[in-house]
C-alpha positions as CSV (number, residue, x, y, z in Angstrom):
1,M,100.7,115.1,95.0
2,S,98.6,115.8,91.9
3,K,97.8,113.4,89.1
4,K,99.7,113.7,85.9
5,Y,97.3,114.1,83.0
6,Q,97.5,111.4,80.4
7,S,95.8,111.7,77.1
8,F,93.5,109.0,75.8
9,A,96.2,107.7,73.5
10,D,98.7,107.5,76.3
11,Q,96.2,105.5,78.3
12,F,94.9,103.1,75.7
13,Y,97.1,102.9,72.7
14,L,99.3,99.7,72.5
15,E,101.8,98.9,69.9
16,D,102.6,95.3,69.1
17,A,100.6,94.1,72.1
18,S,99.9,90.5,73.0
19,F,96.5,89.1,73.4
20,F,96.5,89.5,77.2
21,Q,97.8,93.1,77.0
22,R,95.0,93.9,74.7
23,L,92.4,92.2,76.9
24,K,93.7,94.1,79.9
25,R,93.5,97.4,77.9
26,D,89.9,96.6,76.7
27,I,88.8,95.9,80.3
28,K,90.4,99.2,81.5
29,L,88.7,101.0,78.6
30,L,85.3,99.4,79.5
31,F,85.6,100.8,83.0
32,F,86.7,104.2,81.7
33,L,83.7,104.4,79.4
34,A,81.3,103.3,82.1
35,K,82.7,105.9,84.5
36,T,82.4,108.6,81.9
37,T,78.8,107.6,81.0
38,W,77.9,107.6,84.7
39,M,79.4,111.1,85.2
40,W,77.6,112.5,82.2
41,A,74.2,110.9,83.2
42,T,74.4,112.1,86.8
43,G,75.9,115.5,86.1
44,G,73.4,116.1,83.3
45,K,70.5,115.2,85.5
46,K,71.7,117.7,88.2
47,M,72.2,120.4,85.5
48,R,68.6,119.9,84.1
49,E,67.2,120.1,87.6
50,E,69.1,123.4,88.4
51,F,68.1,124.8,85.0
52,D,64.4,124.0,85.6
53,H,64.7,125.6,89.0
54,S,66.2,128.8,87.5
55,R,63.5,128.8,84.8
56,Q,60.8,128.6,87.4
57,T,62.3,131.3,89.6
58,G,63.1,133.6,86.6
59,E,66.7,133.8,87.5
60,P,69.4,133.4,84.9
61,F,71.2,130.1,84.7
62,Y,75.0,130.5,84.5
63,V,76.6,127.3,83.1
64,D,80.1,128.5,84.1
65,R,78.9,128.6,87.8
66,F,77.3,125.2,87.7
67,D,78.9,122.8,90.2
68,P,77.5,119.2,89.9
69,A,79.1,118.3,93.3
70,K,77.0,121.0,95.1
71,K,73.9,119.8,97.0
72,Q,70.5,121.0,96.0
73,E,68.8,123.4,98.3
């Protein structure tokens, strides 16, 4: 079963929310932002390493073919 995509507004927008609903939303948002920051940091590091490797070997670096989950050789 696949996950249904929810927009940012669907996930975090509350209308007439109580204090505890807003607090729960804020904690959920904090984890979301931390996860996003971690993914950008680790994926960016892997991309820079692969780009440097392609620059040293003289091969072209294709961004569309970059897979951050792939192990370095």
